[in-house]
Every structure is written in structure tokens, then in C-alpha cells.
C-alpha positions in Angstrom: 47.8 161.4 123.1 51.4 161.9 123.0 53.5 164.3 120.8 57.0 163.5 119.5 59.4 163.3 116.6 58.8 159.5 116.4 56.5 156.9 117.8 58.8 156.2 120.8 59.0 159.7 122.0 55.3 160.0 121.5 54.6 156.8 123.5 56.9 158.4 126.3 54.7 161.5 126.2 51.6 159.3 126.6 53.1 157.7 129.5 54.1 160.9 131.0 50.6 162.2 130.8 49.5 159.4 132.8 52.0 160.3 135.5 54.4 157.5 134.5 58.0 158.7 133.9 60.0 155.8 132.1 63.6 157.3 132.3 67.0 155.9 131.6 68.3 154.0 134.6 66.6 152.0 137.2 65.6 148.4 136.7 63.4 146.9 134.1 61.5 143.5 134.5 61.3 141.3 131.5 59.1 138.2 131.0 58.7 137.4 127.3 57.1 134.4 125.5 59.3 132.0 123.7 58.3 133.4 120.3 59.8 136.7 121.2 62.9 135.6 123.0 65.2 136.5 120.0 63.8 140.1 119.8 63.9 140.3 123.7 67.6 140.2 123.4 67.8 143.2 121.0 65.3 145.1 123.5 67.4 144.1 126.4 70.6 145.4 124.7 68.9 148.8 124.0 67.7 148.9 127.6 71.2 148.1 129.0 72.6 150.8 126.8 70.0 153.3 128.0 71.3 152.6 131.5 68.7 150.1 132.8 69.6 147.2 135.0 67.9 144.1 133.7 65.8 141.5 135.8 64.0 138.7 134.0 62.1 135.5 134.7 64.1 132.2 134.3 63.6 131.6 130.6 64.0 135.1 129.5 67.1 135.5 131.7 68.5 132.3 130.2 68.0 133.7 126.6 69.7 137.0 127.7 72.7 135.3 129.3 73.0 133.1 126.2 73.6 136.4 124.3 76.2 137.5 126.7 74.0 139.9 128.7 74.2 140.5 132.5 70.6 140.0 134.0 69.3 139.2 137.5 67.0 136.2 137.5 63.7 136.6 139.3 61.3 134.0 140.5 57.9 133.5 139.0 55.0 133.2 141.5 55.2 129.4 142.1 59.0 129.5 142.3 59.2 131.0 145.8 60.2 134.4 147.1 61.1 137.0 146.4 59.3 136.8 143.2 58.2 139.2 140.3 55.2 140.7 142.2 57.5 141.5 145.1 59.8 143.6 142.8 56.7 145.4 141.4 55.0 145.9 144.9 58.2 147.1 146.5 58.8 149.7 143.8 62.0 148.0 142.7 61.2 148.2 139.0 60.5 151.3 136.8 59.3 149.4 133.7 57.8 146.0 133.0 57.9 144.3 129.6 55.6 141.2 129.7 54.9 139.6 126.3 52.5 136.9 127.2 52.2 133.5 125.7 48.3 133.9 125.9 45.8 135.8 127.9 44.9 133.3 130.7 43.4 134.9 133.6 45.4 133.1 136.3 48.8 133.0 134.5 51.9 134.8 136.2 51.8 137.3 133.1 48.3 138.3 134.2 49.2 139.0 137.8 52.4 140.8 136.6 50.4 143.1 134.2 47.7 143.6 136.9 50.1 144.5 139.6 52.2 146.8 137.3 48.9 148.8 136.6 47.9 148.9 140.1 51.3 150.4 141.2 51.6 152.9 138.3 54.5 151.1 136.6 54.5 151.3 132.8 53.9 147.7 131.5 54.3 147.0 127.9 52.8 143.8 126.3 53.9 144.3 122.7 57.4 143.9 121.5 57.2 146.7 118.9 55.8 149.2 121.5 58.6 148.2 124.0 61.3 148.7 121.1 59.7 152.1 120.2 59.6 153.2 123.8 63.3 152.4 124.6 64.3 154.1 121.4 62.1 157.1 122.3 63.7 157.3 125.8 67.2 156.9 124.2 66.4 159.7 121.7 65.4 162.1 124.5 61.9 160.9 125.4 61.6 163.6 128.1 61.3 166.0 125.4 58.1 164.5 124.4 54.9 166.1 125.6 51.4 165.0 126.3 48.9 166.6 123.8 47.3 168.4 126.7 50.6 170.0 127.7 50.8 171.4 124.1 47.3 172.9 124.5 45.6 170.5 122.1 42.2 169.1 122.7 42.0 165.5 124.3 39.2 163.7 122.8 39.6 160.4 124.8 41.1 157.1 124.2 39.4 154.3 122.2 40.3 150.7 122.9 40.1 148.7 119.8 39.0 145.0 119.7 42.3 143.5 118.6 43.6 140.1 119.8 
């Protein structure tokens, strides 16, 4: 559990308790389903204003460029190397935002999320959570603390059965 003045700083606290430190600066990888492209532009603007450099897969990069944003285009797995997993495995991204189209076990998004988890890189799969986190970081997310750091008992995490 994270503590903070708002959901974003609390989320930053949760990630911090897991040893993940999403801080302003560095590079963020965005790969977003078509239904979220419009909000991805809002997220990318806030990330950019927080000091992040943007990298995105082709469709997401196209949407960001159309909105006047500077973004590095990154290959998907079948588009050649270097590709999204190379960035993750080489530690070249500090945050991943992957809003999938579905939950297919052999999709690029599946491998992006799996590799981000394996390499300890925060990976957000929900646009509301991503927006909250970047706002929390911009509001001073480093001030957020994990509940354990505040001396509060931690009773575990329950995973809901949402879809």
C-alpha cells in the first residue's frame, strides 16, 4: 500500500516499496491501443513536461507526432531490431505504458509486459493509472511513502478478478 496526498503519489509510493523508482527524466516507452490514442497524447504531454523522453511503437508514435510531439519510433517484435524488448532488456527505459488491445498470450504487448516485469521496470496497463502516476511524480511523488515505511502494517495484496 502506498501513502500520498493523491492517488498518483500513493501509486508512486507503491512502486517505490517494490524497489521501482519512477522519477522525472529518462525515457518512457508507450504502446497504446487505438481506443486510447487520444488520451495517450495527453499522457505523453504530461510525461514530456515531467522531463521524460518519449519512445513509442509505430501507431502510437504516429498519433503523438500528429499532435506535434517529439517521439522516437521503436520497432515492434516482428519489425526488426532494435525493437521494444531490446530497449527494456538494455535498461534504456525507466517506465513502460502498454495499454493492450486484448490479452492475447503471444502478442507484442504480452511480451512487453512480461519483460518489463522481469527487469523491474514499472509497466502500466491502464490509462487512468498512468495519468495518475505521472501527475503524482510531477506533484512530488518522491515524497510518497510505502505504508511499511510509515510504520503501518501491511496485510498483503489482493488481486481482483476484473477484466
